VOPAGU-2260 file (C-alpha; in pm, 1 decimal, decimal comma):
REM VOPAGU-2260
SITE   aa  ch    i         X         Y         Z
SITE  MET   A    0     340,0    -351,4    -536,1
SITE  PHE   A    1     366,3    -489,4    -873,6
SITE  THR   A    2     225,7    -175,1   -1030,2
SITE  SER   A    3     467,5      50,9    -840,6
SITE  TRP   A    4     758,8    -165,6    -927,9
SITE  TYR   A    5     657,2    -178,2   -1288,6
SITE  LEU   A    6     621,0     205,5   -1308,9
SITE  SER   A    7     929,9     256,6   -1115,9
SITE  ASN   A    8    1129,1      67,1   -1392,4
SITE  ASN   A    9     938,3     194,5   -1694,8
SITE  ALA   A   10     789,5     555,2   -1631,3
SITE  PRO   A   11     967,2     882,2   -1570,9
SITE  GLY   A   12     936,5    1042,9   -1233,5
SITE  VAL   A   13     830,7     735,1   -1033,1
SITE  GLU   A   14    1167,6     596,4    -930,6
SITE  LYS   A   15    1082,6     635,1    -561,3
SITE  LEU   A   16     735,9     477,7    -578,3
SITE  PHE   A   17     842,6     118,7    -506,8
SITE  LEU   A   18    1065,1     219,9    -211,5
SITE  PHE   A   19     778,8     431,4     -71,5
SITE  THR   A   20     542,8     127,2    -107,1
SITE  LEU   A   21     785,1    -107,1      46,2
SITE  ALA   A   22     844,1     134,2     338,0
SITE  LEU   A   23     468,0     142,7     393,1
SITE  VAL   A   24     466,8    -244,8     407,9
SITE  VAL   A   25     756,2    -249,8     659,1
SITE  LEU   A   26     586,0      11,7     878,9
SITE  TYR   A   27     263,4    -185,5     856,3
SITE  CYS   A   28     440,4    -513,7     953,4
SITE  VAL   A   29     635,1    -341,6    1251,5
SITE  CYS   A   30     319,1    -176,1    1381,8
SITE  SER   A   31     138,3    -502,2    1369,9
SITE  VAL   A   32     389,4    -689,4    1573,2
SITE  ILE   A   33     497,2    -426,5    1809,3
SITE  TYR   A   34     216,3    -503,6    2048,4
SITE  PRO   A   35     228,3    -835,3    2242,9
SITE  ASP   A   36    -129,4    -921,4    2126,6
SITE  GLY   A   37     -21,4    -875,6    1760,4
SITE  ARG   A   38     244,3   -1162,9    1780,6
SITE  LYS   A   39     -18,0   -1431,4    1825,9
SITE  LYS   A   40     -90,7   -1682,2    1550,3
SITE  ALA   A   41    -447,9   -1564,6    1497,7
SITE  ALA   A   42    -352,0   -1188,4    1505,7
SITE  LEU   A   43     -69,6   -1246,3    1245,5
SITE  LYS   A   44    -309,7   -1416,8    1020,8
SITE  ARG   A   45    -562,6   -1120,6    1051,5
SITE  SER   A   46    -265,7    -874,0     989,7
SITE  ALA   A   47    -161,0   -1071,6     672,8
SITE  VAL   A   48    -520,5   -1037,8     542,7
SITE  GLY   A   49    -507,9    -675,9     613,5
SITE  LEU   A   50    -184,8    -645,1     438,2
SITE  ILE   A   51    -322,8    -812,3     131,9
SITE  ILE   A   52    -625,7    -597,0     132,3
SITE  ALA   A   53    -425,8    -283,3     167,8
SITE  ASP   A   54    -197,6    -390,3    -118,4
SITE  ALA   A   55    -483,3    -459,0    -339,6
SITE  ALA   A   56    -632,3    -129,7    -264,8
SITE  THR   A   57    -281,1      35,9    -331,0
SITE  GLU   A   58    -245,2    -138,3    -665,2
SITE  PHE   A   59    -586,0      -4,5    -768,0
SITE  ALA   A   60    -476,1     355,3    -634,7
SITE  PHE   A   61    -149,4     354,4    -818,4
SITE  TYR   A   62    -342,9     246,7   -1135,7
SITE  LEU   A   63    -597,2     515,3   -1109,6
SITE  GLY   A   64    -351,9     773,9    -997,4
SITE  TYR   A   65     -95,3     723,7   -1258,2
SITE  MET   A   66    -215,7     494,6   -1535,3
SITE  GLU   A   67    -558,0     648,9   -1585,6
SITE  TYR   A   68    -410,0    1002,3   -1563,1
SITE  PHE   A   69    -305,6    1038,6   -1911,8
SITE  PRO   A   70    -533,4    1041,7   -2241,9
SITE  GLY   A   71    -519,3     713,8   -2417,1
SITE  TYR   A   72    -414,5     546,7   -2081,7
SITE  ASP   A   73     -47,4     576,2   -2162,6
SITE  ALA   A   74     158,8     654,5   -1853,8
SITE  MET   A   75     504,1     624,4   -2044,2
SITE  GLY   A   76     481,6     967,0   -2205,5
SITE  GLU   A   77     543,7    1207,9   -1920,2
SITE  PRO   A   78     546,8    1202,7   -1541,5
SITE  ALA   A   79     222,5    1230,0   -1371,7
SITE  LYS   A   80     116,6    1417,5   -1078,5
SITE  MET   A   81     152,2    1182,6    -803,5
SITE  PHE   A   82     -65,4    1317,2    -534,6
SITE  PRO   A   83    -343,3    1045,0    -544,8
SITE  ALA   A   84     -73,0     772,3    -582,7
SITE  VAL   A   85     103,0     883,2    -269,9
SITE  ILE   A   86    -180,1     984,4     -41,7
SITE  LEU   A   87    -419,2     692,5    -105,6
SITE  PRO   A   88    -175,1     424,4     -31,5
SITE  VAL   A   89     -83,4     576,5     288,5
SITE  VAL   A   90    -455,0     607,2     386,1
SITE  PHE   A   91    -516,2     237,5     276,1
SITE  PHE   A   92    -236,6      97,2     473,3
SITE  LEU   A   93    -327,0     305,3     784,3
SITE  CYS   A   94    -680,9     218,9     768,6
SITE  SER   A   95    -614,9    -137,8     720,0
SITE  TRP   A   96    -371,7    -148,0    1013,2
SITE  PHE   A   97    -621,5      29,7    1228,6
SITE  PHE   A   98    -897,1    -214,9    1149,9
SITE  MET   A   99    -668,9    -526,5    1210,8
SITE  ARG   A  100    -567,5    -350,9    1542,5
SITE  ILE   A  101    -937,0    -311,4    1635,7
SITE  LEU   A  102   -1005,2    -675,2    1542,3
SITE  ASN   A  103    -706,3    -819,1    1728,8
SITE  ASP   A  104    -822,9    -623,2    2044,3
SITE  MET   A  105   -1172,9    -746,7    2001,7
SITE  PHE   A  106   -1061,6   -1127,0    1984,8
SITE  ARG   A  107    -820,0   -1086,2    2271,3
């Protein structure tokens, strides 16, 4: 989330990126604890690991989707086309949540 926060404060056209990422984190956490099996200590640890993995992948997606988009790697000149930096984090968070859900079901 650091990259989205940094870009939302320093680059044009990315003001909503941090709020979007924060909404994905909240949705991930809600979906992780909505099931009774997801509220156990071991399941919460697996969900936290999944959240860290999804966040690292999201940081990478934001970097590739926004920072690497411009010649000279300067994102501050003009707003980018945000398609990869919007779709990829959603995919990462959904896949991570789904994987943690499968693990929680396996260890139940």
